[in-house]
C-alpha positions as CSV (number, residue, x, y, z in Angstrom):
1,M,46.7,41.1,-61.0
2,N,45.6,44.2,-59.2
3,K,42.5,43.8,-57.0
4,I,39.6,46.3,-57.0
5,L,36.4,46.4,-55.0
6,I,33.4,48.5,-56.2
7,I,30.8,49.5,-53.6
8,E,27.9,50.9,-55.5
9,D,24.2,50.2,-54.9
10,E,23.1,51.0,-58.5
11,Q,23.7,47.6,-60.2
12,S,23.8,49.0,-63.7
13,I,26.6,51.4,-62.8
14,R,28.5,48.8,-60.7
15,R,28.3,46.2,-63.5
16,S,29.4,48.6,-66.2
17,I,32.5,49.6,-64.2
18,E,33.2,46.0,-63.2
19,L,33.1,44.7,-66.8
20,S,35.3,47.6,-68.1
21,L,37.9,47.1,-65.4
22,Q,38.0,43.3,-66.0
23,K,38.7,44.0,-69.7
24,E,41.7,46.1,-68.5
25,G,43.0,43.0,-66.7
26,Y,42.0,43.8,-63.1
27,D,40.6,41.4,-60.6
28,V,37.3,43.1,-59.7
29,K,34.5,42.3,-57.2
30,G,31.4,44.3,-56.6
31,A,29.2,45.0,-53.6
32,G,25.9,46.8,-53.3
33,T,26.0,47.4,-49.6
34,I,28.6,47.9,-46.8
35,E,27.7,44.5,-45.4
36,E,28.4,42.8,-48.7
37,A,31.7,44.7,-49.0
38,E,32.8,43.6,-45.5
39,T,32.0,40.0,-46.3
40,I,34.0,40.2,-49.5
41,T,37.0,41.8,-47.9
42,K,37.3,38.9,-45.4
43,E,38.9,36.8,-48.2
44,F,39.7,39.5,-50.9
45,T,42.2,42.3,-50.2
46,P,41.6,45.2,-52.6
47,E,44.4,47.5,-53.6
48,L,41.8,50.1,-54.7
49,F,38.3,50.8,-53.5
50,L,35.6,52.6,-55.6
51,C,33.0,53.6,-53.1
52,D,29.7,55.4,-53.4
53,I,28.8,57.8,-50.5
54,N,25.0,57.0,-50.2
55,L,24.6,53.3,-49.6
56,P,21.4,51.4,-48.5
57,D,22.9,50.3,-45.1
58,G,25.0,53.3,-44.2
59,S,27.4,56.1,-45.2
60,G,30.2,55.4,-47.6
61,L,32.2,58.1,-45.7
62,D,31.9,56.1,-42.5
63,Y,32.9,53.0,-44.3
64,I,36.0,54.4,-45.9
65,K,37.0,56.0,-42.6
66,S,36.9,52.5,-41.1
67,I,38.9,50.8,-43.8
68,R,41.4,53.7,-44.0
69,S,42.5,52.8,-40.4
70,K,43.2,49.3,-41.6
71,T,44.7,49.7,-45.1
72,N,46.8,51.9,-47.3
73,A,44.7,51.0,-50.4
74,H,43.8,53.7,-52.8
75,I,40.2,55.0,-52.3
76,I,38.1,56.8,-55.0
77,L,34.7,58.1,-54.0
78,L,31.8,57.8,-56.5
79,T,29.0,60.3,-55.7
80,A,26.4,62.7,-57.0
81,L,27.3,65.2,-54.3
82,D,29.5,67.8,-55.9
83,R,29.6,70.6,-53.3
84,E,33.0,71.7,-52.0
85,T,32.0,70.8,-48.5
86,D,31.1,67.2,-49.6
87,M,34.5,66.8,-51.3
88,V,36.3,68.1,-48.2
89,M,34.4,65.6,-46.0
90,G,35.4,62.8,-48.5
91,Y,39.1,63.6,-48.3
92,D,38.9,64.0,-44.5
93,A,37.4,60.5,-44.3
94,G,40.4,59.1,-46.1
95,A,39.6,59.3,-49.8
96,D,42.4,59.8,-52.3
97,D,40.3,60.9,-55.2
98,Y,36.7,62.0,-56.0
99,V,34.6,61.3,-59.1
100,V,31.2,63.1,-59.5
101,K,28.3,61.4,-61.1
102,P,27.5,61.3,-64.0
103,F,31.1,60.5,-64.9
104,S,33.0,59.4,-67.9
105,L,33.8,55.7,-67.6
106,L,36.9,56.2,-69.8
107,V,38.2,59.0,-67.5
108,L,37.7,56.8,-64.4
109,I,39.6,53.9,-66.0
110,M,42.4,56.3,-67.0
111,K,42.6,57.5,-63.4
112,I,42.8,53.9,-62.1
113,N,45.4,52.9,-64.8
114,A,47.5,55.9,-63.9
115,Y,47.4,55.1,-60.2
116,F,48.7,51.5,-60.7
117,R,51.3,52.7,-63.2
118,K,52.6,55.0,-60.6
119,E,52.6,52.3,-57.9
120,K,54.5,49.9,-60.2
121,S,57.1,52.6,-60.8
122,N,57.4,53.3,-57.1
123,D,57.8,49.5,-56.4
124,N,60.7,49.4,-58.8
125,Q,62.5,51.9,-56.6
126,I,62.2,49.8,-53.4
127,I,64.5,46.9,-52.7
128,K,63.8,44.7,-49.6
129,S,65.9,41.9,-48.2
130,R,65.8,40.4,-44.7
131,N,65.4,43.3,-42.3
132,V,66.7,45.9,-44.7
133,K,64.9,48.1,-47.2
134,I,66.3,50.8,-49.5
135,D,64.5,53.5,-51.4
136,K,66.5,54.2,-54.5
137,A,64.5,57.3,-55.4
138,D,65.1,59.0,-52.1
139,M,68.4,57.3,-51.3
140,K,67.1,56.2,-47.9
141,V,67.9,53.0,-45.9
142,F,65.6,51.4,-43.4
143,V,66.5,48.7,-41.0
144,D,63.6,47.0,-39.1
145,E,61.4,49.8,-40.6
146,K,63.5,52.5,-39.0
147,E,65.6,54.9,-41.1
148,V,69.3,54.7,-40.6
149,S,72.0,57.1,-41.8
150,V,74.7,55.9,-44.1
151,T,77.6,57.5,-45.9
152,K,77.8,57.8,-49.7
153,N,80.2,54.8,-49.9
154,E,78.1,52.7,-47.6
155,W,75.0,53.6,-49.7
156,K,76.7,52.5,-52.9
157,L,78.1,49.3,-51.2
158,L,74.6,48.4,-49.8
159,L,73.0,49.1,-53.2
160,M,75.5,46.9,-55.0
161,F,74.9,44.0,-52.6
162,M,71.1,44.2,-52.6
163,E,71.0,44.4,-56.4
164,N,73.2,41.3,-56.6
165,Q,71.8,39.2,-53.8
166,N,73.3,35.7,-53.4
167,I,76.1,36.5,-55.9
168,I,79.7,36.6,-54.8
169,I,81.2,40.0,-55.4
170,S,85.0,40.2,-55.3
171,K,87.0,42.9,-53.4
172,E,88.3,44.1,-56.7
173,Q,84.8,44.6,-58.1
174,I,83.8,46.5,-55.0
175,L,87.0,48.7,-55.2
176,E,86.3,49.4,-58.9
177,K,82.6,50.2,-58.5
178,I,82.5,51.9,-55.2
179,F,85.8,53.6,-54.4
180,D,88.3,55.9,-56.1
181,T,91.0,53.4,-56.9
182,D,93.4,56.2,-57.9
183,S,93.6,57.3,-54.3
184,E,96.7,56.1,-52.5
185,F,94.6,55.6,-49.4
186,V,92.4,52.9,-51.0
187,D,93.3,49.3,-50.7
188,E,91.5,46.0,-49.9
189,N,91.5,46.9,-46.2
190,T,89.2,49.9,-47.2
191,V,86.6,47.4,-48.3
192,A,86.8,45.4,-45.1
193,V,86.5,48.5,-43.0
194,N,83.4,49.8,-44.8
195,I,81.7,46.4,-44.7
196,T,82.3,46.2,-41.0
197,R,80.7,49.6,-40.5
198,L,77.8,48.7,-42.8
199,R,77.2,45.5,-40.9
200,K,76.8,47.4,-37.6
201,K,74.3,49.8,-39.2
202,I,72.1,47.0,-40.6
203,N,72.3,45.0,-37.3
204,D,74.1,42.1,-39.1
205,N,74.6,39.2,-36.7
206,S,77.1,36.4,-36.2
207,D,74.8,33.4,-35.4
208,G,75.4,31.7,-38.8
209,K,72.8,33.7,-40.6
210,K,75.0,36.7,-41.3
211,I,73.6,38.9,-44.1
212,I,77.0,39.9,-45.6
213,K,79.1,36.8,-45.7
214,N,82.9,36.7,-46.3
215,V,83.7,34.0,-48.9
216,R,87.3,33.2,-48.2
217,G,89.5,33.9,-51.2
218,L,86.6,35.1,-53.3
219,G,85.0,38.2,-51.8
220,Y,81.6,38.9,-50.2
221,V,78.0,37.8,-50.8
222,W,74.7,39.3,-49.6
223,N,72.7,36.4,-48.1
224,G,69.2,37.3,-49.1
225,K,67.7,34.1,-47.6
226,N,66.4,34.1,-44.0
């Protein structure tokens, strides 16, 4: 359940948004001041903030600037200030979007739903295991959060392993899926060579916790367990 925090001092507005978002299936909490928001976030980690600019105990701009340094959560400003300079200040402080009062509650909810749909779609493009992460959409590989360069065959091999973690994959399956088996230069040794190269790039170790394990007589398995 996605978590949302509303920081809005007008109780009627805050409660209206809160009830509507709860009906949409979100886990929502509300605060009327920055102090209340800071208390809530000690035990509640929002994925999205809805924040008014003019709050009783301080500036919403200062508050979102402080939380932006700590989180990548989505931030939407709620404000009656609609001048271009006000909007620029909001974006500079770390806001991702801007909603001017009075606003349509339906439009606000649609914005929030669209954001979480996009996040879910992006999540489906990321696969993580041990110290390795791949971004399927951009065809990028990260090891210990640092991008590493891989060949086309290494990419296909890594993707095959990470989409089938803890499942033994035979050399024949790898040859069929990854390599051009019609080539006279492709044989089972080609698989071994490419796996050796891939192991080096992902910093695979040999202390008994090897990520890509050779299962004698059967093939290879990606050990997704630490």
